[in-house]
N, C-alpha and C positions, 0 to 999 in steps of 0.2 A: 754578758750583761753590761750595762753602762756604768755601774758602780763597782768599785773594788770590794771584795768580800773579806772582811776581817775574820779571824778564827772563830770568834764568838758568834758571828753572824750565820754560821752553818745551821743553827737552830731555826733561823728565819727561813732558810731554804727548805728545811723539812716541813715547816708549817705551810709554806707556799705550795709545796707538792701535795700535802694533805688537803688543803683548801680547794685546789683545782680538781683533785681526784674525787672528793666527796661533794663538792658544790654546796656545802652546808657547814656553817661554823661549828655547830654542836657536834656533828659527826666527825669533823676533822679533829676537834678537841679530843673526842673519845678515842680516835685512832691513835693519837700520840700520848694518851694518858694525861691530858691537860684539862683544866677547867674551862668552861665556856667563856667566862669573862676574860681569862688570860688570852684565849685564842682571838677574841674580839679585839683586844689591844694589839696583838700581833698583826691582825688584818689592817688596823689603822696605820701601823708602822710600815707595812708593805705598800699600802696605798701612797703614803708620803714618800717612801724611798723611790718608787718607780713611777710616780705620777700617773697612776692608773687605778681604776676602781677595783680591780682583781675579780671581785664577784659583783654581778649586776643582776637585777631582777628580770626574770623571763616570764613566759606565760604560765609555767608550772612551778615556779620557784626560782631560786638563785642559780645562775649559770656563770661559768668563768668567762671573762672577757677574752677576746682574741689575743691581746697582749699577754694576759696571764697564762694562756695555754703555751705560747712561745717561751715564756720565762720558765714555766714548769718543766718543759723538755730539757732546757739547759741546766736547770737545778738538779734534775735527776741524774744527768751525766756527771755533774760535779760531785754529788753525793755518792754516786756509785764508785767514782775514782777514790774518794776519801775513804769509803768503806773498804775498798780493796787494799789500800795502803795500811789502814789501821788493823785490818783483819789479819795481817801477817804477824803483828806483834801482840795482839790481845789474846790473853788466855781465857778461854770460855769455861765458865762454871755452870753446868746444867742445873744444879741445885738452886742457883741464884737467878736463873733465867726467868724473865717475865714477858718474853717476846711472844708475838702471835706468828705462827708459821702457816702460810697459805698454800694449800695443795689442791690441784685439780685431779680428780679420780672418778672412775666409772662406778656404777652401782655394784658391779662385780667386785671391784677392789674394796668398796665399802664393806661388803659382807665377808670377804675372805682374808683380807690383809690388814685393813685399818684397825680391827679390834686388837690385833697383836701390836701394831705400831702405837696405838693410843695407850695401851696398858704400859708399854715400855717407856713412853714419854712421861706418863704419870709417875712412874717409879723413879725416873732419873731427874725430871724437871717438873715437879708438881705445880709450879706456878706458871708454866708455859701454857699456851693455848694453840690448839690446832683448828684452823678454819678450812673446812673442806668445801670445795666448790665443784659444781657439776661441769662436765666437759663442754667445750664450745667448739666451733669450727676450727680445724687445724691451724689456719692462718691466725685466728684470734688467740688461740692457745700459745702459739709461738710468740706473738706480740706481747701477750701478758707476761711471759717469762722474760722477754727482752726488756720490757719497761719496768720490771720489778713488781708487778701487781700480784704475782704468785712466786713462790720460791721453788716449788717442785711440781712436776706432772708425772702421774703414774699410769701407764697404759702401753699402747703400742702405736707409734707413728710409722707409717710406711716409708716415708722419705724425710727424716728429720734434717733440718738445715745445718750447715757447718757451725752456726753460732751456738748450737745446743750441744751440751755434753750428755752422755748417757751411760748407764750400766745396766746389765740384765739383772732382774730381781728373782724371778721364778718362772716355772713352766707349768702348764696345766694341760690335761687331756681334754679332748672334745667328745662329748657324749650326746645322746638324744634323749629327751624327755617325752614320754608318750603316756596316755592314760591307760590304766589297766583295763583289759577287755577290748582294747582296740583291735579291729579286724586284722590289721597288719601283723600283729603278734602271732596270728595263727597261720600266716602264709609262709612263703619261702624266703622272705626278706631280701628280694633281689634289689639291686641298685635302681633299676627302672621303677619298681613298685615304690621304693623309698622316695625318689624325687617327685613322683606323682602325688604324694601326700600333700595336703595343704600345710605349708611351712609358715611359721612366724619368723620373719627375718629381723633379727636384732642387730642394729648397727649403732654402737655407742657413739654419741656425738663427739667429734674430734678424734676418734680412734676407730676408723673404718676397717682396719686390718682384719678383724675377726671374721667377718662374713666374706670379704673379698678373697681371703686365703682359701676358704672352703669352695667358693664358686669357681676359682681358678682351677682347682683340681677337677671339678665336674666338667668345666669347659674343655679340658684336655681329652675327655672321653666323649664329647659331643652331647653332654647332658645338661639340663638346666632345671633348677627346682621350681615347683609350683608354689609361688609365693601368695599366701592368703592374707598376710598381715605384715605391716612394717612397724617397727618400734625402735626407739632409741634406748630402751631400758630392758634389762634382763628380768627384773624383779616381778613384773606383772605376768610375764609369759607363762609360768607354770600353772597359774590359776586359770588361764584361758585354756591351756592344754587339758586340764583336768575336766573341763566341762564341754569340750568339743572333740572333733576328730583331728584337730591340728597337732603338729609336732613342733619342737624347737630344739635346735642345736645350741649347746652352751657348755662352758667349762665345767668339768666334773666337780671341782670343789664347791661350786655354787649349786649345781644340780643336787648334790647330796643333801643340802639343807631342806629340800622339799619332799624327800621320800618318806620321812616318818610322819605317820598320821594322815597320809593322803593316799589317793588311789592312783598314784603315778608310778611308772616303771622307768628305769634308766637302762638304756641299751646302747651298745656300740653301733655307730652308723655303718652300713654295709659297704664302706669304701674307705680307703686310706685318707685320713684327714690330718693335716699338719697340726702339731702342737700349738697351743696358744701361749705365746711368749710375752711376758710383762717386763717392761723396762721402766727405769726412773730417769727423768729428764730434768736438766737445769741449765741455766744460761751462764755464760762466762762471767757475767757481772757478779754473780753470787758464788762463784767457784771457791773463792778464798774467804768468804764470810765465815767466821768461826762457828756461829750458831747453825748456819745451814750445813756446814761440814759435819757438825755433830749429828744433825738430823739425818743426813744422808748415810752416815756410818751406822746409825741406829736402825735405819730402814734396811740396810744390807744385812745386819745381824738378824733382824726379824725374819727376813726372807729365808735365810739359811736355816732358821729354826722351824720353818713350816714343814709339816709332814708331807711326804710325796702324795700326789693325787691318786 
């Protein structure tokens, strides 16, 4: 930046980052817990300081100027370095925390793990907020962690980059959901008969490991599934299975949710399928952040408390 930043000016950098990220004064104010008039005054100070409009009117609303985008990238680096330094000496008190923790997670994780994590967060940090976001393309997911748009991602990346840290959380078995009375249940359940069934292929956005792992096993035997439907979400698949002759492979913990009160059956696939392994990912920039460290440790404790599949 062209101007030296005084210690008290770090707040301006956080406002700059929020204004560029949200492209909206009110939303930026909400993000930082400020009033809209105060953020408007900060925007005026930033415009004067950098000689740039920061936000300009576009076809669909306000957009950051090219100069503001460049400044925001530098601001994020400075803030990340400051947070790393301060994070070493700050004692984190969950009971006093009012932060928002942003997590990317699949619908499988929503149903099986987040209820445990959310309950634990509410018990230890009742004023904290969890913001759960749906998965995105792996490159966008990694970028979101690198730029600090999210603190954690929970799922399985096939080849996580060196910039990400990770720990395993839990493992699940893979089972098959099929409607009761399906003709396949009366047969010999051969692998050939199984792959010939119309399958719903669920590939969670950002976490393609689940299906690719299964199909790698099939490919080794020269077999390939008959794919009748593609989906990025597990949650709708059981309802389709219940009313068709389609089947779906999914983790057992999630499949169990759909058995009670439905005409669905849960069977083991007639081939050895690798377990579904779930990891927690974060970027080096947040590794020493005391709040994120607390959340990671809480997530690990929740994972240990999960009953086996």
